[in-house]
C-alpha positions, 0 to 999 in steps of 0.5 A: 443896709447892714443896720437895716438887716440887723434891725429886721433880725432883732424885730423877728426875734422879738416877734418870735419870742412874743408868740412863744406861749409860756405857762407855769404849772403850779402845784399847791395844797389848800391855797386861795388861788387869786391870792397865791398867783398874785404873790408869786409875781407870775408874768405868764399864763398859769395852770394851778393844781390846788389840792384841797377839799373841793373838786372843780375848775375855773379861770380868770384873766389878769392883764394879758395872761390867763390863770386856770385853776383845777381843784382836786381832792387827791393828794400827792405832788406826783398826781398834782404835776401829772394832772397839770401835764394832762391839762397844759396848753403852753408851748413851754411849761415851767414846773412850780411850787407855791413858795416861789416868787418869780422875777419880772419879765419871766416869760421874756427870760424863758422865751429868750433862752429857748429861742437862743438854744433850739437844741434844748428840749428842757432847761434848768434855770437858777432859783435862789434858795437859802444856803442849807437847801442849796443843791446847785447853781448853774454858772454857764449854759451847758448840757446836763446828763443823767449823772447830775440831774438828781441835784435839780428840783422840778421848780427849776425846770422848763420844757417844750410841751410837745417834746414832753408829751411825745416822750410819754414821761410823767412823774412817779406817784409813789414818791414825793410829798403826800405819797408813800415814799417821801422824796425822789419824784423829781430825780426819777422824772429827769432820769426818765427824760434822759433815758428817752433822749430828751435833750436837757440843758442848764442856764445860768439865768436866775428866774426867781426865789424860794420863800423859806418854809417848813418842808412838807416831807423832810422830818430829819434824818430819821429811820423813814428817811433812810428806808425811803432812800433805799426804795428810791435808789432801787428804782433809780439805780437797780443793781447799783443801788446798794454800792451807791447807797453805801457811798451816800451814807459814808460820804454824808455820815457826819451830817446825817448820822447823829440820830440814826448811826451809819450801820443802822442807816445802812440796814434801813437802806437795804430794807428799802432796796428790798421793798423796791424790788419786791413791789417792782416799783417804777 
């Protein structure tokens, strides 16, 4: 009798997992859609935002999954991700870049974590990256708060679409590849989710691997880097931007300040903070 009950629970769990629709929201620039989606090994539905020299949309099926493509002449990763959010259809959506190759049974892995943890609105998963780009590795399941969301990239993150739409949170279009300021859109997005009481968790599960390529925004620790960091810190931290910026430069001076010396880096950061204030950026 107990064995029958256990088997029934397992069957119900499997059916629930299968009914949970997982959709990848892929941001890409000038890619051939079918070739890209095949290379990424996507075991889920997908919505590809392909920023290129065309406008339009189309879709095709592969196995049991639906791949939808929206092509846009706009530029900027924030605009790409926001367009994806507007057109998403999955129960769970996973943000992705075009240089990620996913593990087999991706849908099953993600659905299992969200089924096992109904308290989680969003989950940060592990993605393998080269050592110099590694900013985190989750070693257990646990809660994530605003103090540590800055270490996570968008491509590690999945969220219940209903909760995301309910929050009204979108990506800043002032920051990130293709925007005026070079990075920070992910940190701002996650910080805003935390402020709006969206429950974020981390999982020790690996879901894929990043294929190394040249960065679309990082050109070294040059003057623009420190200026843009100042603008970002103003938006993230407000009145605490300068002291946290000083701490950031001092802590990382041996790594970052070969070309731009610490005092110059601090001056640039202060100018960035002032621009953020003057433009009233969010």
